[in-house]
VEXRO-694450 format. One line per 2 residues: number of its first residue (from 1); their letters; for each residue y negated, x negated, z of C-alpha. Coordinates in nm, 4 decimals, padded with zeros to 6 digits, always signed. Each point is the difference from the previous one (the first is absolute). Layout:
! residues N
NUM	A	Y,X,Z | ...
***
This chain:
! residues 431
1	MK	+00.7078,+08.1348,+10.1863 | +00.3676,-00.0792,+00.0284
3	NK	+00.2061,-00.0640,-00.3097 | +00.1628,+00.3336,-00.0868
5	KN	+00.2962,-00.1928,-00.1364 | +00.0813,-00.1482,+00.3401
7	IE	+00.2941,+00.1751,+00.1699 | +00.1798,-00.0729,+00.3237
9	VI	+00.3639,+00.1144,+00.0077 | +00.1298,+00.0295,+00.3574
11	TL	+00.3791,+00.0123,+00.0278 | +00.1629,+00.1317,+00.3166
13	GC	+00.3653,+00.0322,+00.0954 | +00.3063,-00.1468,-00.1647
15	AK	+00.0714,-00.2293,-00.2929 | +00.0554,+00.3010,-00.2270
17	NI	-00.3700,+00.0756,+00.0359 | -00.0829,-00.3612,-00.0853
19	VD	+00.1757,+00.0404,-00.3350 | -00.1794,+00.3301,-00.0655
21	SE	-00.3370,-00.1612,+00.0711 | +00.0807,-00.2993,-00.2198
23	RL	+00.0726,+00.2330,-00.2927 | -00.3258,+00.1850,+00.0601
25	IR	-00.1914,-00.3280,+00.0145 | +00.1459,-00.0966,-00.3406
27	QL	-00.1420,+00.3220,-00.1477 | -00.3399,-00.0613,+00.1613
29	NA	+00.0036,-00.3589,-00.1193 | +00.0615,+00.1176,-00.3573
31	HD	-00.3173,+00.2084,+00.0270 | -00.1941,-00.3098,+00.1118
33	FN	-00.0344,+00.1086,+00.3621 | -00.0311,-00.2693,+00.2646
35	IV	+00.2329,+00.0216,+00.3004 | -00.1790,-00.1144,+00.3144
37	SN	+00.1261,-00.0354,+00.3570 | -00.3286,+00.0688,+00.1759
39	PD	-00.1543,+00.3495,+00.0262 | -00.3432,-00.1656,-00.0021
41	EA	+00.0661,-00.0895,-00.3631 | +00.1716,+00.3247,-00.1040
43	DT	-00.1486,+00.3134,-00.1506 | +00.3323,+00.1882,+00.0196
45	II	+00.2795,-00.0185,+00.2575 | +00.3520,+00.1156,-00.0867
47	IN	+00.2329,+00.0401,+00.2992 | +00.3752,+00.0022,-00.0622
49	TC	+00.1190,+00.1705,+00.3183 | +00.3224,+00.0057,+00.2023
51	GF	+00.1309,+00.3192,+00.1604 | +00.3345,-00.1153,+00.1373
53	IN	-00.0481,+00.0276,+00.3781 | -00.2870,+00.0858,+00.2360
55	PA	-00.1419,-00.3537,+00.0438 | -00.0072,-00.0443,-00.3781
57	KE	-00.1689,+00.3375,-00.0458 | -00.2587,-00.0876,+00.2625
59	ES	-00.0741,-00.3302,-00.1716 | -00.0432,+00.1806,-00.3326
61	IN	-00.2342,+00.2620,+00.1492 | -00.2092,-00.2662,+00.1741
63	TI	-00.0280,-00.1984,-00.3222 | -00.1153,+00.3110,-00.1877
65	LN	-00.2586,+00.0810,+00.2694 | -00.1348,-00.3549,-00.0097
67	AI	-00.0424,+00.0247,-00.3766 | -00.1719,+00.3391,+00.0341
69	EL	-00.2440,-00.1527,+00.2462 | -00.0896,-00.2616,-00.2605
71	KK	-00.0477,+00.2766,-00.2557 | -00.2252,+00.1996,+00.2352
73	NK	-00.2123,-00.3101,+00.0511 | -00.0143,-00.0424,-00.3786
75	KI	+00.1719,-00.3372,+00.0171 | +00.2645,+00.1184,-00.2454
77	GK	+00.0008,+00.2700,-00.2650 | +00.3521,+00.1433,-00.0082
79	VI	+00.3059,+00.0345,+00.2233 | +00.3326,+00.0828,-00.1653
81	VA	+00.3107,+00.0555,+00.2134 | +00.3534,-00.0257,-00.1404
83	GC	+00.3514,-00.0768,+00.1178 | +00.2470,+00.1610,+00.2397
85	LS	-00.2332,+00.1556,+00.2573 | -00.2141,+00.1478,-00.2745
87	AR	+00.3054,+00.1335,-00.1844 | +00.1280,+00.1726,+00.3110
89	YS	-00.3182,+00.1339,+00.1585 | -00.2508,+00.0283,-00.2860
91	KE	-00.0896,+00.3634,+00.0784 | -00.0662,-00.0733,+00.3673
93	LK	-00.1825,-00.3240,-00.0756 | -00.2322,+00.1664,-00.2510
95	KE	-00.0957,+00.2480,+00.2672 | -00.0455,-00.2545,+00.2792
97	IP	-00.1641,-00.2812,-00.2003 | -00.1870,+00.1661,-00.2884
99	EV	-00.2097,-00.3126,-00.0577 | +00.2936,-00.1652,-00.1794
101	DA	-00.0475,+00.0254,-00.3765 | +00.3697,+00.0548,-00.0768
103	FL	+00.3365,+00.0228,+00.1737 | +00.2880,-00.1013,-00.2272
105	GT	+00.3714,-00.0648,+00.0403 | +00.2283,-00.2992,-00.0414
107	ED	-00.0050,-00.1830,-00.3343 | -00.2686,+00.2353,-00.1340
109	YE	-00.1701,-00.2722,-00.2005 | -00.1221,+00.2487,-00.2596
111	GI	-00.1675,+00.2162,+00.2655 | -00.1721,-00.2996,+00.1601
113	LK	-00.1243,-00.1290,-00.3332 | -00.1252,+00.3468,-00.0932
115	EL	-00.2160,-00.0007,+00.3153 | -00.1585,-00.3170,-00.1373
117	NL	-00.0424,+00.1549,-00.3467 | +00.2685,-00.2275,-00.1419
119	DL	+00.3095,+00.0582,-00.2089 | +00.3498,-00.1136,+00.0960
121	KN	+00.1211,-00.2854,-00.2196 | +00.3604,+00.1040,-00.0587
123	NL	+00.0877,-00.3319,-00.1609 | -00.0696,-00.1712,+00.3350
125	LG	+00.2183,+00.2255,+00.2168 | +00.2263,-00.2241,+00.2036
127	ER	-00.2314,-00.3002,-00.0220 | -00.1516,-00.1318,+00.3221
129	II	-00.2578,-00.2359,+00.1410 | +00.1747,-00.1764,+00.2887
131	TT	-00.1764,+00.0220,+00.3355 | +00.2609,-00.1963,+00.1957
133	PK	+00.0040,-00.3824,-00.0072 | +00.0784,-00.0853,-00.3610
135	HY	+00.3480,-00.1413,+00.0679 | +00.1570,+00.3250,+00.1225
137	AY	-00.0189,+00.3640,-00.1023 | +00.1630,+00.3311,+00.0828
139	LK	+00.2138,+00.1674,-00.2658 | +00.0246,+00.3759,+00.0532
141	IS	+00.3270,+00.1076,-00.1604 | -00.0169,+00.3699,+00.0823
143	EG	-00.2252,+00.2725,+00.1327 | +00.0725,+00.2814,+00.2430
145	CD	+00.3076,+00.0664,+00.2130 | +00.2950,+00.2409,+00.0079
147	NP	+00.1165,-00.0740,+00.3550 | -00.0367,+00.2907,+00.2464
149	CS	-00.1159,-00.1967,+00.3078 | -00.1300,+00.2493,+00.2529
151	FC	-00.3012,-00.2028,+00.1126 | -00.1306,-00.1160,-00.3371
153	AI	-00.2715,+00.1580,-00.2134 | +00.0216,-00.2447,-00.2905
155	PL	+00.1786,+00.2461,-00.2340 | -00.2829,+00.2463,+00.0677
157	MR	-00.2538,-00.2596,-00.1144 | +00.1843,-00.1895,-00.2713
159	GG	+00.2623,+00.2451,-00.1203 | +00.3654,-00.0560,-00.0836
161	HK	+00.1613,-00.3278,-00.1001 | -00.0942,-00.1304,-00.3443
163	SF	+00.1313,-00.3350,-00.1247 | -00.1844,-00.2116,-00.2556
165	PV	+00.2121,-00.1363,-00.2885 | +00.1403,-00.3531,+00.0222
167	DK	-00.1674,-00.1128,-00.3229 | -00.3456,+00.1078,+00.1175
169	LK	+00.0468,-00.1602,+00.3403 | +00.1201,-00.3228,-00.1562
171	AE	-00.2980,-00.0024,-00.2372 | -00.2351,+00.0556,+00.2955
173	AE	+00.1726,-00.2777,+00.1943 | -00.0212,-00.2389,-00.2958
175	SL	-00.3710,+00.0730,-00.0279 | -00.0484,-00.0726,+00.3709
177	VS	+00.1947,-00.3257,-00.0213 | -00.2008,-00.1095,-00.3043
179	KG	-00.3096,+00.0276,+00.2198 | +00.1414,-00.2244,+00.2713
181	VK	+00.2131,+00.2320,+00.2168 | +00.3019,-00.1847,+00.1394
183	EL	+00.1300,+00.2584,+00.2482 | +00.0674,+00.3666,-00.0755
185	II	+00.0295,+00.2353,+00.2963 | +00.1995,+00.3083,-00.1009
187	IG	-00.1335,+00.3253,+00.1448 | +00.0431,+00.3767,-00.0314
189	QD	+00.0391,+00.2858,+00.2448 | +00.3754,-00.0637,-00.0187
191	TT	+00.0947,-00.3000,-00.2137 | +00.3742,+00.0636,+00.0345
193	DY	-00.0375,+00.3312,-00.1858 | -00.1311,-00.1884,-00.3021
195	GK	+00.1392,+00.1192,-00.3329 | +00.1912,+00.3106,+00.1101
197	DI	-00.2402,+00.2355,-00.1776 | -00.0260,-00.1830,-00.3325
199	YG	+00.3314,-00.1851,-00.0253 | +00.2275,+00.2402,+00.1854
201	KR	+00.0874,-00.2685,+00.2551 | -00.1696,-00.2285,+00.2494
203	NL	-00.0971,-00.2961,-00.2118 | -00.1854,-00.2308,+00.2381
205	AE	+00.2422,-00.2915,-00.0379 | -00.0447,-00.0026,-00.3778
207	LL	-00.3797,+00.0138,+00.0358 | +00.0020,-00.2930,+00.2425
209	HQ	+00.2193,-00.1992,-00.2368 | -00.2252,+00.0741,-00.2980
211	LS	-00.3093,-00.1059,+00.1964 | +00.1675,-00.3224,+00.1111
213	EI	+00.0277,-00.1081,-00.3644 | -00.3789,-00.0373,-00.0249
215	EN	-00.0963,-00.3662,-00.0304 | -00.2309,-00.1514,+00.2639
217	LE	+00.0784,+00.2774,+00.2469 | +00.1158,-00.1624,+00.3261
219	WI	+00.0686,+00.2828,+00.2436 | +00.0873,+00.3705,-00.0073
221	RL	-00.0184,+00.1851,+00.3325 | +00.1374,+00.3497,+00.0760
223	LY	-00.1814,+00.2471,+00.2262 | +00.0457,+00.3691,+00.0955
225	AY	+00.3773,+00.0230,-00.0404 | +00.1516,+00.3235,+00.1319
227	PS	+00.3076,-00.0500,+00.2216 | +00.2093,+00.3115,-00.0763
229	HF	+00.0688,-00.0957,-00.3610 | -00.0429,-00.3784,-00.0218
231	PV	+00.1697,-00.1139,-00.3246 | +00.2791,-00.2550,+00.0453
233	DV	-00.0835,-00.1668,-00.3315 | -00.3488,-00.0794,+00.1308
235	MK	+00.1554,-00.1997,+00.2853 | +00.1926,-00.2105,-00.2503
237	EI	-00.3046,-00.0478,-00.2234 | -00.2059,-00.1253,+00.2943
239	RD	+00.2815,-00.2309,+00.1108 | +00.0706,-00.1505,-00.3406
241	NP	-00.3473,-00.0127,-00.1557 | -00.2033,-00.3037,+00.1144
243	KI	-00.3315,+00.1630,-00.0915 | +00.0492,+00.2997,+00.2288
245	CN	-00.1007,-00.0668,+00.3588 | +00.2724,+00.0455,+00.2611
247	YI	-00.2221,+00.2630,+00.1558 | +00.0275,+00.3769,+00.0291
249	DL	-00.2411,+00.2489,+00.1528 | +00.2209,+00.2859,+00.1225
251	PL	-00.1911,+00.2643,+00.2024 | +00.2548,+00.1512,+00.2405
253	QH	-00.2405,+00.2094,+00.2167 | +00.2557,+00.0530,+00.2804
255	IS	+00.3628,-00.0496,+00.1007 | +00.0842,+00.2927,+00.2312
257	DP	+00.2098,+00.2566,-00.1880 | -00.1870,+00.3067,+00.1371
259	VL	-00.3318,-00.1536,-00.1045 | +00.1280,-00.1110,-00.3412
261	KS	+00.1379,+00.3482,-00.0624 | -00.3283,+00.1665,+00.0932
263	MR	-00.1869,-00.2538,-00.2122 | +00.2256,+00.1001,-00.2941
265	RG	+00.0687,-00.3629,-00.0838 | +00.3409,+00.0639,-00.1526
267	IT	+00.1664,-00.2794,+00.1987 | +00.1727,-00.0427,+00.3364
269	KK	-00.0041,-00.2784,+00.2559 | +00.3472,-00.1119,-00.1045
271	ST	-00.0932,-00.0076,-00.3689 | -00.3175,-00.1942,+00.0813
273	IN	+00.1925,-00.2643,+00.1930 | +00.2563,-00.0250,-00.2815
275	LI	-00.2769,-00.0422,-00.2564 | -00.1664,-00.2801,+00.1977
277	EK	+00.3344,-00.1779,+00.0419 | +00.0672,+00.0282,-00.3723
279	LR	-00.3471,-00.1250,-00.0924 | +00.0353,-00.3022,+00.2268
281	TE	+00.3507,-00.0700,-00.1312 | -00.0987,+00.0283,-00.3669
283	IP	-00.3287,-00.1922,+00.0470 | +00.0676,-00.2658,+00.2682
285	EL	-00.3584,-00.1343,+00.0061 | -00.1580,+00.3467,+00.0091
287	TL	-00.3321,+00.0659,+00.1725 | +00.0044,+00.3657,+00.1029
289	RT	-00.3199,+00.1894,+00.0708 | -00.0098,+00.3579,+00.1273
291	TF	-00.2285,+00.2608,+00.1574 | +00.0567,+00.2501,+00.2775
293	IV	-00.1800,+00.3091,+00.1294 | -00.0390,+00.0545,+00.3736
295	GY	-00.0890,+00.3320,+00.1607 | +00.1686,+00.2276,-00.2524
297	PN	+00.0165,+00.3524,+00.1523 | +00.3666,-00.0175,+00.1065
299	EG	-00.0084,-00.3642,+00.1103 | +00.0644,+00.0069,+00.3754
301	EK	+00.0626,-00.2967,+00.2265 | +00.3669,-00.0069,-00.1004
303	EF	-00.0808,-00.0165,-00.3716 | -00.2707,-00.2616,+00.0538
305	NE	+00.2315,-00.2189,+00.2078 | +00.2579,+00.0282,-00.2765
307	LY	-00.2600,-00.1245,-00.2462 | -00.1044,-00.2842,+00.2325
309	NF	+00.3604,-00.1155,+00.0445 | +00.0651,+00.0217,-00.3734
311	IE	-00.2981,-00.2231,-00.0796 | +00.1050,-00.2468,+00.2686
313	ET	+00.3591,-00.0155,-00.1271 | -00.0816,-00.0083,-00.3720
315	GF	-00.2685,-00.2685,+00.0107 | -00.2206,+00.0984,-00.2925
317	DR	-00.2127,-00.2730,-00.1513 | -00.3069,+00.2197,-00.0395
319	IG	-00.0943,+00.3361,+00.1523 | -00.2885,+00.2431,-00.0290
321	IF	-00.0410,+00.2792,+00.2563 | -00.1958,+00.3224,-00.0532
323	KY	-00.0811,+00.2825,+00.2372 | +00.1124,+00.3419,-00.1211
325	SQ	-00.2788,+00.1902,-00.1702 | +00.0268,+00.3796,-00.0333
327	ED	-00.0800,+00.0795,-00.3629 | -00.0994,+00.3385,-00.1410
329	DT	+00.2544,+00.1773,-00.2214 | +00.2811,-00.2439,+00.0757
331	YS	+00.3415,+00.1198,+00.1189 | -00.0480,-00.1427,+00.3508
333	YA	-00.3459,+00.1515,+00.0484 | +00.1477,+00.3096,+00.1656
335	MG	+00.1568,-00.2204,+00.2676 | -00.3445,-00.0769,+00.1329
337	DP	-00.0956,-00.3356,+00.1474 | +00.1488,+00.0149,+00.3522
339	VP	+00.0205,-00.3732,+00.0742 | -00.3274,-00.1070,+00.1668
341	DE	-00.2000,-00.2666,-00.1783 | +00.0160,-00.2169,+00.3116
343	TK	+00.3806,+00.0083,-00.0191 | -00.0106,-00.0885,-00.3690
345	EE	-00.2250,-00.2974,+00.0787 | +00.2339,-00.1188,+00.2741
347	RL	+00.3039,+00.0246,-00.2262 | -00.1768,-00.1781,-00.2824
349	AQ	-00.1048,-00.2808,+00.2354 | +00.3534,-00.0363,+00.1366
351	LM	+00.1488,-00.0335,-00.3467 | -00.2632,-00.2459,-00.1178
353	EL	+00.0522,-00.2144,+00.3108 | +00.3732,+00.0023,-00.0674
355	QS	-00.0513,-00.0891,-00.3646 | -00.2350,-00.2874,+00.0863
357	KI	+00.2804,-00.1595,+00.2030 | +00.2514,+00.0545,-00.2809
359	SL	-00.2424,-00.1424,-00.2548 | -00.0783,-00.3054,+00.2148
361	NK	+00.3687,-00.0816,+00.0400 | +00.0582,+00.0324,-00.3735
363	NK	-00.3043,-00.2117,-00.0832 | +00.0998,-00.2769,+00.2421
365	KL	+00.3315,-00.0308,-00.1824 | -00.1946,-00.0943,-00.3127
367	IG	-00.1595,-00.3057,+00.1596 | +00.1148,-00.3077,-00.1881
369	KE	+00.1005,+00.1959,-00.3108 | -00.1635,-00.0251,-00.3408
371	LK	-00.1423,+00.3113,-00.1685 | -00.1499,+00.0760,-00.3375
373	IV	-00.3448,+00.1504,+00.0520 | -00.2936,+00.1215,-00.2058
375	ID	-00.3558,-00.0712,+00.1145 | -00.2015,+00.3237,+00.0258
377	EV	-00.3314,-00.1309,+00.1322 | -00.1822,-00.2694,+00.1923
379	QD	-00.1405,+00.0717,+00.3462 | -00.1864,-00.2534,+00.2123
381	NY	+00.2371,-00.2954,+00.0456 | +00.3103,+00.1643,-00.1435
383	YI	+00.1610,+00.0996,-00.3247 | +00.1467,+00.3482,+00.0527
385	GR	+00.3285,+00.0592,-00.1751 | +00.3053,+00.2268,-00.0098
387	SE	+00.3696,-00.0513,-00.0568 | +00.2280,+00.2524,-00.1682
389	RD	+00.0411,+00.1437,+00.3526 | -00.3565,+00.1345,-00.0012
391	TP	-00.1823,+00.2801,-00.1806 | -00.3802,-00.0428,-00.0261
393	EV	-00.2094,+00.1743,+00.2671 | +00.2907,+00.1405,+00.2047
395	DG	+00.2199,-00.2978,+00.0941 | -00.0466,-00.3460,+00.1446
397	EI	-00.1684,-00.3050,-00.1479 | +00.0735,-00.3702,-00.0221
399	LV	-00.2872,-00.2285,+00.0961 | -00.0174,-00.3512,-00.1434
401	SK	-00.2661,-00.2403,+00.1270 | -00.2506,-00.1181,-00.2607
403	DK	+00.0012,-00.3457,+00.1544 | +00.0567,-00.2647,-00.2690
405	IK	+00.1512,+00.2403,-00.2550 | -00.1357,+00.2115,-00.2838
407	LQ	+00.1782,+00.3221,-00.0945 | -00.0997,+00.2635,-00.2543
409	EG	-00.0205,+00.3756,+00.0535 | +00.2654,+00.1807,-00.2004
411	EF	+00.2268,-00.3043,-00.0269 | +00.3461,-00.0409,+00.1505
413	YT	+00.1013,-00.2841,+00.2318 | +00.2876,-00.1048,+00.2214
415	IK	-00.0985,-00.0337,+00.3639 | +00.1834,-00.1010,+00.3149
417	VT	-00.0422,+00.2379,+00.2962 | -00.1357,-00.1898,+00.3010
419	DA	-00.0866,+00.2794,+00.2462 | +00.0160,+00.3766,+00.0443
421	DE	-00.1512,+00.2860,+00.1940 | +00.0887,+00.3701,+00.0092
423	YD	-00.1003,+00.0751,-00.3570 | -00.1279,-00.3150,-00.1695
425	LY	+00.1460,-00.3388,-00.0909 | -00.1652,-00.3402,-00.0206
427	GE	+00.1084,-00.2607,-00.2493 | -00.0694,-00.3228,-00.1843
429	IP	+00.0829,-00.1474,-00.3365 | +00.3149,-00.2119,+00.0467
431	S	-00.0609,-00.3721,-00.0421
***
């Protein structure tokens, strides 16, 4: 018989889901449950799903079906499904996959615990068991989103924007740092909206400053900033505060005015270019990451070429490209999905090829320079690290040969860049 206190928690999708799972794991831990990473050891599997775009939904469905197969073969006892996909399609999922014991929404810790005959420990709300490497953690500063983007179903799954108070976030951050976290990665559906609902103004700069006062915290990194209302005081805080990485993740999605208007992004091409110029002026050493969507319903060849030229001229440091995914109940759903998938693939490939050239040129310019890096892990003959230019999992890495040196995971070092490829750097400890 398997231990009925062995649970596997499978987290799919974005970093927001990682935080949700970590809070759930803290509750399970308080009830003396063991968190395992192998279904062969688990009696119960909890799947925290993603429902953002079609590939993510497919991955979630396949993960659920795999767990159900284990249940049918009596290799596990229970399957509980939570998260975004479950929140959005629970009625349909219950009908299609009745073998699942429960479908629950996002952050429904009480509902999950109830399925396990457990009570929610209110005194532990906000506490987490970190599942990332111990030296970095995500800090979710808000939930939900108020932006009206035509293609996005996140407000349908996570509701409207809700900021968490500065004092609670700082207490959570202090707790994380006391356990060895040295880098906080700031996340939310829209981090630049932080504070407007509880303080009557966007208060992200003040939050960043308050977090930077925590002793033994080395880096603070900002993700998911919305371009149409980027706060000027945040630029100055990043520039002047040595603990805040000169790094911004600014999802732009497109640059053609007709596409931006249809996407309901609240910004024009001209305003976007002005914002980028201002960011680079205010923060001279800025690393700028963005994402774009190809194959949006009104993206023709003209609009795509405009996007291609914009990327070429702007020279972003980091780029992610997604194919448009037609989502139920979103504003753009009625436009259909007229761009063939083959065309989307071609456009995605063209942009990624362009970006690889841009990235290689930028990386080559770093050869000979010294960078502060943190070591994330050890692989084969290399220490794998990151500079402030790199977010875990999505950006490049810095590889340092293990030959004749000993470095520690989670520690910071100065390295000299000796070589570069399209996305990664190679370095050595200066003599």
